[in-house]
N, C-alpha and C positions, 0 to 999 in steps of 0.2 A: 860267317854264316848265319849264327845264332842271331847276332844284333840286327843283322838284316832282315831276317824273317820276322823278328818281333816287331821292327820298325813297319814292316809291311802290315803286320796284324793292326798296329795303332792307325796307320795311313786308312787302311780299309775301314775301319771302326770309324773314323772321322767323315771318311767319304758317305758311308751309308747313313749317318746320323744327319748328315746335312741334308739328307732328302726328307726327313720327318718332320712332320707338323709339331708345335709345341705339344699338342694334346698326344699325339704319339709318342714323343719322348717320355711324358710323365707315365704313361701306361706302362713304360718297360723297366721303370724303377720299383715296381711290386714286384714282389717274388712270383706270383702266378702272372708273367706278362704275356698278355695276347699275341695273337698272330698279327702281323702287319702284310696282308696278302699282296698289297701292290709292289711290297719291296722284297718281296719273296724270303719274308722274316717267320718262320715257324713260330709257334707257341712254345714257351719254356717255362717250366716251372722250377725255380732255383732251389727249392726246399728238397734236401736228400739226407739221409743220414747213415752214418757207418762207424759206429763208435767202436765195435768189436766184430764187424762184418755189415755186409750190406743189410739195412733195416727196412721192413715195413713194405718190403717189395716181393713179398712171396719167398720160394725157396733161396736159401743162400748159406754159407758155411758160416756156423755160430761159433765163434773163438771166446775164449774167456773174458768176462768183463774186463775194463781197462783197470781196475784196482788189482785184478788178479794177474794181469799181462805186466804190471808194474812190480809184482812181487816177483818176477823172474829176474829182474835186474839185467836183462838180455836185450840189447839194442840191436842185434845183428836178427836175432829171432823176432823181434818186434818189426823190423823193416822188413822182412819176408812175409808176416803176416800182413802187414797194410799193402804190400805189393799184390799179395792175392786177393784181399779185400776190394783193390781198385780193379784187378781184372774182371771180377766178377760184377762190379758195377759198371765197367765200360761194356761188358759184354751183353748186360741187361739193358743198358741205353742203346747199343747197336741194333737191338730187335724194337725197343721203344719206339725209337726215331723212325721206323717205317710206317708208324701210323700218321705221320706228318707233324706231330709234336710230343712233348712229354707232359704228363701229370704229376702230380705231387709224388714224391718217391720214386723218381724214374730218369731222373737227370745225373749230371756229371759233377755237381757241386754238393760236395760233402759238408754238413755242418758237422765237422769232428776236426780235431779232438778236443775234449774239454780239458783245459789244462788249469783251472782253478786250483786252488791250494785246499785240502782237506782239512782245515785249521781246526774244526771241532766235530767229534765223531756223531754228535748228535743230527747234523746235516743229513738229508735223506739222500741227496744226490750225489755223495761222496763217493760212491762206488764207480761212477762215472769217470773220475779222476784218477792220476797217477800218483795219487797220495799226499802226504804232508811236507814233502821236501822240494824246494824250487829247482835243485839240481839233476835230482831224478826226473821231476815232472818236465825239465827244459830238454834232457838228453832223451828221455822216452818218447816226448813231444816230436822231436826233430826226428826221430827214424820214423816214427809214422807218417810224419808230412812228406819226407824225401820217398818214402814207399807209395804212398798214394799218389803222388803228383808225376812220378815217373823222372826217367831221366834221357829222355828225348831233348835235343837242345831246342827245339822250336815248338813243340805241344807239349800240354799236361795232359796226362793221363786221366786224370780227374782232378778238382780243386780242394785243397783241403784249407778249413776254416778254424782259426783259433778262438775258442769261446770259453768264458764269457767275460767280455773285457769290461770293467775288471772290478776287483774288491768286492767278489760275489762269491758267498758261500752259506746261504742262509740267514735268517730263517725263511723256509718256503711261504708259509703263509701271508709274511710281510713284503714279500720280493717286490711286489709291484709299487709301493709306496716306500720302501727302507731307505734310510741316510745312512750308508756307511761310513763312518768316521775312522780315519786313520791318519797317523803321522808320517813323515815321509822317509823315516827309518825303516818301519813296516811296509810301506808303499813298495820301495826299491828293494828291499832287503827280501820281502817275503811276495807280496801280491802281483809286482809287475816283472818279477825278475825272469821267470819261465817265459811270459810273453816277448820279451827281448832276446832271450838266448834263442828261441826259434825264429823269429825274425831274422836275426843274425846268420843262425847256421843253416836253416832250412828254406827261407824265403816261402813262407805259406800264401796263398793267392788271397787269403780272406781273414777278416777279423770280424765278431759278432759281439757287438754292444751288449751289455747286460740290462737287466731290469732297474735296478737300483740306482740311486744317486751315489756320489762319491763326494763327501765333504760340499755336500749342497748342490752339485751341479749332476744334472741326469747322464748317466753312461752315453747314452746314444746320442748326445747332444753337446758335449762338454768341450769348451774351447781349450781347456787345459789339457783332459786327458786324450783327445782326438787330435787337435789342430797340433799344440805344443809338445805332448809327450810321444804320441805315437807316430805322427807323420814329421814331425821334425826333429825331436831327440832320438827317437828310434829309428827314423828313416825308412818307415813302413812305405811301400809302393805298391800295394794291394789295394782292395776294395773293402769298405766297412759296410756291414749289414746290421739289421736291429734284430734282436730277439723278437718273438711273435707278441705284437700288440704293445711294444715297450714305446713306441713313439705316441700312441695315445695315452700311455701312462704319464707321459709329461704334464700333460693337462688335467687328466682325470685324476690321478691319484698323487702325483708331486706337485700340483697346481703352480708349476713354474710358467707355464703360458694360460693362455685364456681358451684356445681352442686348438682344433686338429690342424688347422691352416697354420697357426704360429708355431706349433710343435714341429710340423713338418719343416718348415723353412729354418727353423733354429737346427734341427737335426742334418739337413743337408748342407746348410752353409758351413757347417763344422766337419761335414766330411762322411757323414752316414749317408750311403748313396743308394742303399738297396733297403725296401721295407719289408718286412714279415707282417702283414697286418692291413689295415683299411686307411691308415692315415695319409699315405701319399696321394690317395684320389683327390685330397684336397691342395694338390701343388698347383693346380690352374689358379685356384682362388689365392693363394699365397702370392704367385706372380703379379695377379691382377692388382692386389693389395699393396704391391711394392716391398715385399717382406723378402723375397728372392728374386734373383734376376734370371732371364733365360738363359743367358750366357753359362751361369753356374749349373742350371740343369743340363745344359748340353754338354758340358764337360764331364757330369757324372755318367750321362748315357753313353758318351764315347769309352769310359773306362769300362763300362759294363760289357759293351759289344767287342771292345778290344779282348776281354775276358773270354767271351765266346769263341772269338776266331781262334784265340790260343788255344782253346779246347777242341778245335777241329770241327766244331760244327757246322762249318760251311764247306767244309773241303773234303772232296772224296779221296784226296791221296793221304790223309792223315793217316801214321802208321798203326794207330789202336783201332782202327776203323775194324780190322780184320780179327779181333778178339772173338770167338765164338762163346756163345751160351753153354757149350760142352763143358767149359772150365768150370761152371757154378757147380760146388761140392763134389768136384773130382777127387779122385784118390789122394792125389798130392796135396790137396788143402784141409781134408779129414785128417791126414798124419799131421800135418803142420800145426792143427787145432789140438790135436792128442798131445803133441809135443810141448805146446804153450802150457797146456794144462797141467801137464807134468810138472813144468818148471814152475808154476804158480802157486802150488800147494806148499804151504810152510808147516814143517815139523816143530812145534812149540815144545813139546815134552817128550821124553821116552825114556822109561826105566828099564829098557831092554827086551819089551814086549813085542816091538817090531823091529824087522818085519815079521809078519804072521806065516806060519805054516801054511801050506794049502790044506792039509786034512784034517784041520780043527772044525769043530762044531761051532757055529757062530749065530749068534743072535743079533740082528740088525733092526735096531728100534729107532724110532724117531718121526717126526713129521716131514722131515726133509729127506729120508732116504729114497722115496719114489716120486720124488715131486719134479715134474719137467720144469716148473718155474725159475727153480734155483740154478738150473743149469744155465738158463737165457739171460738173466738179467734184465734190464730194460734198454731201449732203442736196439732191439734185436731183430733179426731174421727169423726165418722158420724153417727149421730143419726138416728135411724129408725123412731122417733117421737121426735117432739119438740113444744115448745109454745113460739112463739115471743111476746114480750112486749104488743102489740096492741091484740094479740090472748087471752093472759092471762087477761085482761081488759075486753074484751067483754065476757068472760066465766065467770067473778065474778059480773060485773055490772048488775044492775036491770033496770037503766034509758037508756036513748037513748045514742048510743055511735056513733059519727059521727068522720071520720076518713079522714086525708088529709097528702099526704106526704110533703107539702108544698113547697119543694124545692130539688134539686140535694144536694147530701151531700156536694158537692165541687163546681159544675160549677155554677156559679153566674149569667151567661147569656145563657139561653137555645136556641138553634137555632130556626131558622124560624119554622120549621116542629115538634120541641120537643114538649113535653107537658110542659104547663105553669100551674101549680098548686096552684101559691099563691092565686087566687081569691077563690078557692075552699076551702083554710085554712081560709081565713079570713070569710067566709060563715060561715063554721062550729063553728069558734070562737064565731061569733055574736049570733049563736042559741044555745050556749052552757051554762050551769051554771058553770063550771070550765075546764080550757084549761090546757091538758097536752102536754108539749113541749117535744120531745124525740129528743135531738139532741146530738151532741159529735162528735166523730171519729169513725173508723172502722178498722179492721186489714189490709185493704188496704191503709189506711193512716198513719198508725204508724205499723212497722214490721221490719222483717230482710233483710239486703240486699239480693237482687236476688227475694223476694216474690214478686208477680204479683202486678201490679199495685200502687206499693209504691211510686213512684214519683221520682225526681231529687235526691233527697236526701238520696236514698237507704233505705227509710224507717224511718229516723229520721224526728223531726218536724224542721222547720224554725222559728216558732213561737208559743206560747202558745196560741194564739187568734183562736177563731173558725172559721172555712173557711169563706169566704165572704158572700158565698151564704145562710148559716144558720144565720149570722149576720144580715143581710137584712131582714131574715124571723122573727126574735125575733122582731126586731123593729117595724114590720108592726103589729105584732099579739098583743103586748103590748099596741097599740093605739086602739085597740077594747075594752080596760079598764075591762076586766073580770078577775075575780080570777084566777091566773095562777101558775102553778105547773112546775118547770124544772127538767127534768130527763137528767143528763149527763151522756150517755153511752160512756165510753172510757178506755184505759187501763193506761192513765196518767192523770198528771195535765193539766187542760186547764184553761185558765184566766175566771174565772166565776163572774167576779166583777157586770156585767150588771145584771145577773141573781140574784145574791144575793142583790142587789140593789132595785130591780123592780118587783122580783116575790114573790110569798107569801112562797113558799117552794122551796127548792132545794135539790134533793138526788143525789148521787154519785152511778151510778150502775156496774161500771166497765164492764166486759164481762161476764156474769152471768150464762152459760152452757145452755144445752137444755131445763132444767125445769125453765128458767131463767123469763119467762113471768108469769107464775104462781107465782113465788117468789115476783115479783115486785108488782102484784096484791095483794098478801098476806099483804105487806107492807101497800100499798096506802090506802086498805079498812081496814085496822087495824086487819086483823086476827092474825097478828104477829106484835110484836113492833119492830121498828129497834134497829138494836145494833152493827152493825160494826162501827169499827172506821179507819179512813185514815191511811193507810201504808207508806204515801207519803206526804210531803209538797204540799198545794195548793198555787202557788204563786201569785201575783197580775197581773204582768208585765213581758215580756222579759227582762226590766232593771234591775230586781231584780238578774239576772243571770248572773255569771261570763262567760269568754268565754268556749265555749262546748269542746275545745281541752285541757284545762287546768285541769290537774287532782288533782291539789291541792283540798283539802275538805274546803279551807278557803271560808265563805259565802255560803255554801252549805248543805242544810238537816237541820232539827231542831236543830242539834246539834252545829252547826257554824253559822248559818244564823243570820245576825245583823239587818235584816230588820223586818217588820211586814207582817206576812202573812196573805192571806184572810181566809184560813181554816190551821189551823196548823196540824202538825204529831198526829195521837191519836184521833183527834176531831171528835164527834159523838154524835148526839141526840137522843133521845128516845121518845116515847108518854106518859111514865110514868116518876116518878122522884125517885131520890134515896139519901139518906142522909148516913153519917159517923158518927160513934159514937165510943168512947173508943178507940182511935187509940194510937199505941205504937210501936214505932221503937228502935230496939236494936242492929241495924248496919247490921244484917244477913237476918231481916225479918220485914214484916210489919204485924201487927195485929189489928184487929177491928172488928165492927158489921156494915153491911150494911143492910139499911133498905129501903123497896120498900114504899116510902110516896104517890105513886100516886094510881091511880084506875085502873091499868091494869097490868097485870103479863107482867113481862119482864126480859130479860137478860141483865147483865151490865158486862162491862169489865172494871177491874181495872188495869190500867196500874201505875207502879212505876219509878220514874226517880230519880236518884241521882245526886245531885248538890254540887258543893263546892263553897260556895260564894266568895271565896277570890282567885279562879282560874277563870280568864277571857277568857282564850285559849278555852274552850267548855261551851256551855249554860247548857247542862245536858246529862245524858244518861240513856235511858231505862235500867233497871236493873232486872224487873220484870214484872210478870202480872198473872192475873187470870179472870176468866168467870165465873159468877154467875146466876143462874135462880132462881127468886125468886117472889113468887106469891104477888099480891097486899095487902099490910098492913104487910106483914111479914118481917122478919128480920133474918139474919143468921151472924154466926161469921166467919171470914175467917181469913186466914194467907197467905200471899204472900213472900214465900221465895226468896230472892234476889241472883243473880248470884255471886257466890264467884270470877268468872272471871272478873266482873264489878267492884266489890268492890274492888279488888286488884289493880285496875288501880289509884284510888286515893291516892295521897302522904302522906295526912293527915286524915284518916277516922273520927279523933274525930271532925272535921268540917262539917260532911256531913248533907245535908238536904235532905229529901225525899219529892217529890213531889207527891201527890197520886190523882189519877182518871184523869190525862191528864195534858197538858200544858194550857188549858183554861178549862171553865166549872167549875167543882165541882173539887177543889183542897185544900189540906192541907199541909202546912209545917211544919216538926217537926225536931227540933234539938236535936241530942244525948246529 
């Protein structure tokens, strides 16, 4: 049945395209494809976003930013989140299509997820990713894609798009002209690994090409990376689209071609069939100049309309047409967002101060305590209700809560007539039992080039240190001498050495979504035990980092870093304790018993790393993980299957060692 219906989609697309003129076909290869009234083809804008909720299209459930969801190490929950996002996207589309076509951010083709590897913490867009590890990225990406595209045998609920292909992670201000140079080891071990894994395991509908060149070839028009690797080696069967303006970059910034007609022809001839931008308006010129054949144009448009048929755009009996917009921000989705936010919070340090008693008098201080933007991240929707961290604490606490912003998030020297909130913060701290410092960054300080207010580095960071204004505030508050909990709200690694040394507890909150304030309160007051683990390494200093423009993986991420991080990849503490028993490693899986030896119910992520003690080129590789919920005093038997793709990368499997439970904390090494 499935193969028959899919074949019908292809046949219908071919029949429809055969009735189009060359000019009409060329217009359909632009992201803002116009209507063709004589063929009953409505206008369709291919550009939509769904990174952590339906974005830029009004009200929607806003889930934690992607980097936070990665910290959950929970693929089952990720799948449910993506299914909820796609329900809301389809529901909105069902209403928008009644206008006779869709405008930007109203369609079914989501340009998500971002599965680039977060190789350098200075990259502003790193919080859009699933972190620094290819296996975690591949598995979380797979869960997202399958949730987005649905499980109907004939139709997609929405289309998911892998981006940005490939070798793309900054610098943002150079992205339109940058040539990312890499060797084949780093290419296949790091930069392409998650793309192949998602293609093999989730069959994504689309891949978006990046702005940069790779070893001299433009990503969106590369014979090697599109034709040889993506289509032939990886057997990708979907469609490729360009990042916005990337085709024009081929001639204007990379200087590989002379003009847009040559750039468009080069891209389409190598398999990039949909253009976000204006370059494909020159395709008629490309054909006239003999740079591309009409046959190639026709095949491309057939592929695009096969996609639209598979999405049910021309069928009234598509099962997803009945999804109502009542599902948008429904109670079930808000509950799901809060659950994911709880699992995304990582407890980095705790001397026993947490969880807090409800009756304590608290001082909540810092520019991120009552800021909506740190809940939302970027590529976000608009929640009709939300709870900031301050609001969540106020709702949960029984004692007196005093609040002060303390300082501007980045400006260390307020103007003569600006607010001077430092003294208010000190007063609040002196009158409290416990101080909660809510510091870090926000999406205006780390983000994408052209995002508003993101600074001279186009959204990248020049340093891992906190802004000077916040460092000054921290030092003043620490002098008060009260127990202090540091909440770092950011999408990336920050130098937390001072907080680790001087504060009683440290939490990494990431950007936790519209339900984030309630989730933070759930963790602080012990309603839920923290269970998140870092999806990135937290370094101690800028001095730990290689040059930002160097794409070699040497001394980057937990796999290759030769120093000692402040907090390692997969680090995360709990309010309860766990022990391992009866562990066995057979080369394909780890089995054993996990016991909750503490006094509180809790979830525990079991990451498993493989290591060859005789190979000093790589420290170890994440090869599997599972997540278990266990009541206090209970024990469960577990099995963690290991990725055959990872196991096969070791040249001598007989020497493998399994590291269980993380790179620090609870760990057990077993040799086969």
